[in-house]
C-alpha positions in Angstrom: -14.6 3.6 24.7 -14.4 5.3 22.5 -11.5 4.8 19.0 -10.6 6.3 17.0 -9.3 5.1 13.7 -7.4 8.0 11.8 -4.9 8.9 8.8 -3.8 12.4 9.3 -4.1 15.3 6.7 -1.5 16.2 4.1 -1.2 19.0 1.7 -0.9 16.3 -1.2 -4.1 12.8 -1.0 -1.5 10.5 1.4 -1.5 6.6 2.4 0.2 5.7 5.3 -0.9 2.0 5.3 1.2 -1.2 5.6 4.3 0.9 6.7 4.4 2.2 3.2 3.4 5.2 2.6 2.9 7.3 -0.8 1.4 10.7 -2.3 -1.5 9.4 -4.6 -1.2 10.6 -8.0 -4.2 10.2 -10.1 -6.7 10.4 -7.9 -7.1 7.6 -6.0 -7.0 7.0 -2.8 -7.9 3.5 -0.5 -9.3 1.9 2.6 -5.4 2.0 5.3 -5.5 -1.7 5.6 -4.6 -1.0 9.2 -7.5 0.4 10.2 -9.3 -1.8 9.0 -8.0 -5.1 10.9 -7.3 -2.9 13.5 -11.3 -2.1 13.8 -11.7 -5.4 13.4 -10.6 -6.4 16.1 -11.6 -3.5 18.6 -15.4 -3.0 16.7 -17.3 -5.6 18.8 -15.9 -3.9 22.9 -15.5 -0.5 21.1 -17.0 2.3 19.1 -15.0 3.1 16.8 -14.9 6.3 14.8 -13.4 6.4 11.0 -11.1 10.0 9.8 -9.6 9.6 6.8 -8.1 12.9 5.8 -6.9 11.1 2.4 -10.2 10.5 1.1 -12.1 13.9 3.4 -9.5 16.6 3.2 -8.8 19.1 6.0 -6.3 21.2 7.2 -4.5 20.5 9.7 -6.7 22.9 11.8 -9.6 21.8 10.3 -8.9 18.2 11.5 -7.6 19.0 14.6 -11.0 20.5 15.9 -12.9 17.5 14.2 -10.5 15.3 16.5 -11.4 17.7 19.6 -15.5 17.3 18.7 -15.5 13.5 17.7 -14.1 12.8 21.9 -12.4 10.1 21.7 -11.0 7.8 24.5 -8.2 6.0 22.4 -6.5 6.5 18.7 -4.7 4.5 16.6 -2.7 7.2 14.0 -1.0 6.6 11.0 2.1 8.0 10.3 4.6 8.5 7.3 7.5 9.2 5.7 5.5 10.2 2.6 4.2 13.1 4.4 6.2 15.6 6.8 5.5 16.9 11.0 2.9 13.2 10.9 3.6 13.8 15.2 4.0 17.1 15.2 -0.5 16.6 14.3 -0.9 13.4 16.4 1.6 15.5 20.0 -1.8 18.1 19.7 -4.4 16.2 18.7 -3.4 14.2 21.7 -3.0 17.0 24.1 -6.1 18.4 23.4 -7.8 14.8 23.7 -6.0 13.8 26.5 -6.7 9.8 24.4 -4.6 7.3 24.7 -2.4 7.3 20.8 -1.4 4.7 19.5 0.5 4.7 16.3 0.9 2.4 13.0 3.2 2.9 10.0 6.8 2.8 8.0 8.3 6.3 10.9 6.4 4.5 13.7 6.7 0.1 13.1 10.6 0.4 12.0 12.2 2.4 15.0 9.7 1.9 18.0 12.5 2.5 21.1 12.9 5.8 19.5 9.0 6.8 18.3 8.7 5.5 21.8 11.7 7.2 23.7 11.4 10.5 22.0 7.6 11.1 22.0 6.1 10.8 25.0 2.4 11.4 24.1 2.3 7.9 22.9 1.6 5.6 23.8 3.0 1.9 21.7 3.9 1.0 18.6 2.1 -1.3 16.7 4.5 -3.5 15.1 1.9 -6.6 13.4 -1.8 -4.8 12.5 -3.1 -8.0 12.1 -2.5 -9.1 16.0 -4.7 -7.5 18.9 -2.6 -5.5 20.7 -4.2 -2.2 20.6 -7.4 -4.5 22.0 -5.8 -5.7 25.1 -4.2 -3.5 26.0 -7.3 -1.2 26.0 -8.5 -3.9 28.2 -5.3 -4.4 30.3 -4.2 -6.6 29.3 -0.3 -7.7 30.7 0.8 -9.4 26.6 -0.3 -7.5 23.9 0.8 -9.4 20.7 1.8 -6.8 17.8 2.2 -4.0 19.9 5.4 -2.2 21.5 4.4 -0.4 24.9 6.5 1.4 26.3 8.6 0.0 30.1 7.7 -3.6 28.2 9.7 -6.0 26.6 9.8 -6.6 22.4 6.9 -8.4 21.2 6.6 -11.8 19.9 7.1 -12.5 16.5 4.2 -14.5 16.0 4.3 -17.7 14.1 2.0 -20.0 12.0 -1.1 -18.4 9.8 -3.6 -15.5 10.9 -6.9 -14.6 12.0 -9.4 -11.4 12.6 -12.6 -10.8 12.4 -14.9 -9.6 10.1 -13.7 -5.9 9.6 -15.6 -2.7 9.6 -16.5 -2.6 6.5 -19.5 -0.4 6.8 -17.4 2.1 7.9 -16.0 2.5 4.9 -18.6 2.0 1.5 -19.8 5.6 2.5 -16.3 7.4 1.9 -15.4 8.3 -1.8 -12.7 6.0 -1.9 -11.3 5.3 -5.7 -9.4 3.0 -6.6 -7.9 3.2 -11.1 -8.9 -0.6 -11.8 -11.9 -0.8 -9.4 -15.1 0.8 -9.6 -16.2 2.9 -6.7 -17.6 0.7 -3.8 -14.7 -1.6 -4.4 -13.5 -3.5 -0.9 -9.8 -3.8 0.4 -9.3 -7.2 1.9 -5.0 -8.5 2.9 -5.0 -13.2 2.5 -0.6 -12.5 3.8 1.0 -10.1 6.1 4.4 -9.0 5.2 7.0 -10.4 2.3 9.1 -13.9 1.5 11.0 -11.2 -1.4 13.8 -9.2 0.4 14.2 -6.2 -2.3 16.7 -3.5 -0.8 13.9 -0.4 -2.0 11.1 -1.5 0.2 10.7 -2.9 3.6 8.0 -5.7 3.0 10.8 -8.3 3.6 11.3 -6.8 6.6 8.2 -7.7 7.9 8.8 -11.2 7.6 5.2 -13.5 6.1 2.8 -15.2 7.7 -0.2 -16.4 5.4 -3.9 -15.5 6.8 -5.9 -18.6 7.1 -8.7 -19.4 4.0 -11.2 -20.5 6.0 -10.8 -16.7 7.6 -10.6 -15.7 4.3 -13.7 -16.8 3.1 -16.0 -15.6 5.4 -14.7 -12.3 5.5 -15.6 -13.1 1.0 -18.6 -14.1 1.9 -20.0 -11.4 4.0 -18.7 -9.3 0.5 -21.0 -10.9 -1.2 -24.0 -10.9 0.9 -23.2 -6.8 0.9 -23.1 -7.0 -2.9 -19.4 -5.6 -2.7 -17.7 -7.7 -5.8 -14.9 -5.4 -5.9 -11.2 -6.1 -4.2 -8.7 -4.6 -3.8 -5.9 -7.4 -2.7 -3.1 -5.0 -0.4 -1.2 -8.1 -0.1 2.5 -7.1 -1.1 3.1 -10.1 -3.2 -0.5 -12.0 -4.1 1.3 -14.6 -6.1 4.6 -14.6 -2.3 3.9 -18.6 -2.7 2.3 -20.1 -6.1 0.9 -23.4 -4.9 -1.2 -21.7 -2.0 -2.3 -18.0 -4.5 -3.9 -21.2 -7.1 -5.8 -22.1 -3.6 -6.9 -18.8 -2.8 -7.5 -18.3 -6.4 -9.7 -21.0 -6.4 -11.4 -20.3 -3.6 -12.5 -16.9 -5.8 -13.8 -18.5 -8.9 -15.7 -20.2 -7.1 -17.3 -17.8 -4.8 -17.4 -15.5 -7.3 -17.6 -13.6 -9.7 -15.2 -11.6 -8.5 -13.0 -8.2 -9.8 -10.1 -7.9 -8.2 -6.9 -5.5 -8.4 -3.3 -7.4 -7.1 0.4 -6.8 -7.1 2.4 -9.8 -8.6 5.8 -10.0 -8.9 5.8 -10.6 -12.8 9.2 -13.2 -12.3 7.7 -15.8 -10.2 4.1 -15.9 -12.6 3.8 -19.6 -14.9 1.4 -20.1 -17.4 -1.0 -21.8 -14.9 -0.5 -18.7 -13.1 -1.6 -16.1 -14.9 -4.8 -18.4 -16.2 -6.3 -19.0 -12.5 -6.4 -15.0 -12.0 -7.8 -14.6 -15.5 -10.9 -17.1 -14.3 -10.5 -15.8 -10.8 -11.5 -12.7 -12.2 -8.8 -10.4 -12.2 -8.9 -7.2 -13.5 -5.3 -5.3 -13.2 -2.4 -7.3 -12.3 0.0 -4.5 -10.6 4.1 -5.9 -11.4 7.2 -4.1 -9.8 9.2 -4.5 -12.9 12.1 -1.2 -12.2 14.7 -1.5 -13.7 15.3 -2.0 -17.7 18.5 -3.2 -17.4 19.9 -6.6 -15.7 22.7 -5.2 -13.6 21.0 -1.9 -12.0 17.7 -4.6 -11.6 19.6 -7.4 -9.9 21.4 -4.6 -7.9 18.3 -4.1 -6.2 15.9 -6.8 -6.3 19.0 -10.4 -6.3 18.4 -12.7 -8.8 16.3 -11.3 -10.6 16.4 -10.1 -14.9 14.9 -8.0 -16.8 14.2 -11.5 -19.1 12.6 -13.2 -16.6 10.2 -9.9 -15.7 9.1 -9.6 -18.9 8.4 -13.5 -19.9 5.7 -12.5 -16.6 4.2 -10.3 -18.4 3.6 -11.4 -21.5 2.2 -14.3 -20.1 -0.2 -12.5 -17.5 -0.4 -10.9 -21.1 -1.6 -13.9 -23.4 -4.2 -15.1 -20.7 -5.8 -12.0 -20.9 -5.3 -10.7 -18.2 -4.5 -6.8 -17.7 -1.1 -5.2 -16.7 0.2 -2.6 -15.0 4.0 -2.1 -14.0 5.3 -0.1 -11.4 8.9 1.5 -12.3 11.4 3.3 -10.3 13.9 5.5 -12.2 17.3 7.3 -10.3 18.2 3.7 -8.3 21.7 3.8 -7.7 24.6 3.0 -9.6 21.9 4.4 -13.0 22.9 6.6 -15.0 20.7 8.6 -17.8 21.5 5.6 -19.6 20.6 3.4 -18.0 16.8 5.6 -17.3 16.2 6.0 -20.8 16.5 1.7 -21.7 13.6 1.3 -18.2 11.7 3.8 -20.6 12.1 1.9 -23.8 11.3 -0.7 -22.3 8.7 0.1 -20.4 7.0 1.5 -24.0 7.9 -2.2 -25.8 6.3 -4.1 -23.1 2.3 -5.2 -23.4 1.5 -2.4 -20.5 -2.2 -1.7 -19.6 -0.1 1.4 -17.6 2.8 2.6 -16.6 3.5 4.1 -13.1 7.4 5.8 -13.2 8.5 6.8 -9.7 11.5 8.3 -8.3 13.3 6.1 -5.9 13.7 7.2 -2.8 14.8 5.6 0.6 12.5 4.1 2.7 12.3 3.4 6.4 13.1 -0.4 7.5 15.7 -0.8 4.1 18.5 -1.6 3.4 19.4 1.8 1.1 17.0 3.7 4.3 21.1 4.9 5.1 18.9 6.1 8.6 18.3 9.5 6.4 13.9 8.9 6.6 13.6 10.7 9.7 13.1 7.7 11.6 15.3 8.9 14.6 13.1 12.3 14.8 9.3 11.2 14.0 9.3 13.7 10.4 9.8 13.1 7.5 11.6 15.8 5.0 10.0 14.4 2.0 13.0 15.1 -0.5 15.4 12.4 -0.2 15.9 10.2 -3.2 18.5 7.2 -3.6 20.1 8.5 -7.3 23.9 8.6 -7.0 25.0 9.8 -10.8 21.3 11.8 -11.7 21.0 15.0 -10.4 16.7 15.9 -9.6 16.2 18.1 -11.8 17.8 15.3 -14.2 15.3 13.0 -12.7 12.3 14.7 -13.3 13.4 15.2 -16.5 13.7 12.1 -16.9 10.7 11.4 -15.4 8.4 13.9 -17.5 9.7 12.3 -20.1 8.4 8.8 -19.3 4.7 9.6 -18.6 4.9 10.9 -22.4 6.8 8.8 -24.0 4.3 6.2 -22.7 1.5 7.7 -22.3 1.5 10.0 -26.1 1.6 7.1 -27.9 -0.7 7.3 -30.6 -1.5 3.1 -30.3 -1.9 3.4 -26.8 -3.9 6.6 -26.4 -6.3 5.3 -29.0 -6.6 1.2 -27.0 -7.6 3.6 -23.8 -10.4 5.3 -25.4 -12.0 2.7 -27.0 -12.1 0.5 -24.7 -13.8 3.8 -21.8 -16.6 3.8 -24.4 -17.1 0.1 -24.2 -17.0 0.8 -20.1 -18.2 3.3 -19.8 -15.4 5.3 -18.1 -14.5 7.5 -20.3 -14.6 10.3 -17.5 -12.5 8.3 -15.1 -10.2 8.0 -17.1 -10.4 11.2 -17.9 -9.8 12.2 -14.6 -6.7 10.0 -14.2 -5.3 11.2 -17.0 -5.2 15.0 -15.6 -3.5 14.4 -12.3 -1.5 11.9 -14.2 -0.4 14.9 -16.6 -1.0 17.5 -14.1 1.6 15.3 -11.4 
């Protein structure tokens, strides 16, 4: 069969992979890991067609015409709460192509039965993209692991480590994917699925957690090394979910290197040993979720977390010469302007290479969803916020003030300019800075 793997168009570059959707704020677009891993299961039996309209922009009309020309027999399409009416796009694409349509993404993953009931053009919902459910259904098998199907029982919850064939990286390397901390031509990989933590604003914990078999990961690393792809975006939701296991992976990276990689880590679980291992293995950016600089607000969404513990983790990474990027959420429930100002001041005190200030919004599959994210009807209003003490206008003003306060410091600008000149990344830095300031 001809199988189309597709991230649909949106007015702004929109990522919908890993059951978490967002729009690009700084000219970055990474590879959809759902599609890469599903492509690994499908590539040996089918002809794959890759379309990512986040990296090759098109209007909806243009995208529909491209899909018609592709003549797919089956489609695996992404849907996300950060966009508007993805299901409307897929309805027409399916009707005009006649293809069997499967969907992955937050809007469908956390409401599979509603998705199948309300959208009769959807043949299946991917619940675990590390499993070969789509492949097995296309082969007519009775059981389809990791896939909700119409008139079928719920897929069994998998246990133990997972593994999959080598992903079809060759499909994506010619496309202009960009990462703010890696050279063009980077590869996206994963070492686990889901998350062990249950933060109230994040849906990764609702997915559960499983690790990837280390020999399977090593095989992919050797493949990438042979292709001279030494820059990696490790797309785990929490790379240091299991410290012992993470240290084993970092040892594997150190032994098979050199590598340059960016990853997400939880700061309050960073020890001196882990920070040093990240540095040895080639980590060029540890992205950490810091969320709020107020302990009461932070604990309300991340039980047990404290500002002091997060600060200590950031400083351990900095001491080990691992660059750190901080992610903050403005407008969490119960947060007033005073708490937001504390978060901004905290961000400016920490030794961060960059900071991302985001407006807290409900995500499908989280305790803070409240059923208002459009999961039920397959659309997303895209304007909902969690703030209950700050207006939208006040939050936008705080967000803009945070960007100016953090990035407008003369010392910070001087350090970034010197680093850009030293590494030959001035053009890239200017491009990212323009997108950030414009946003």
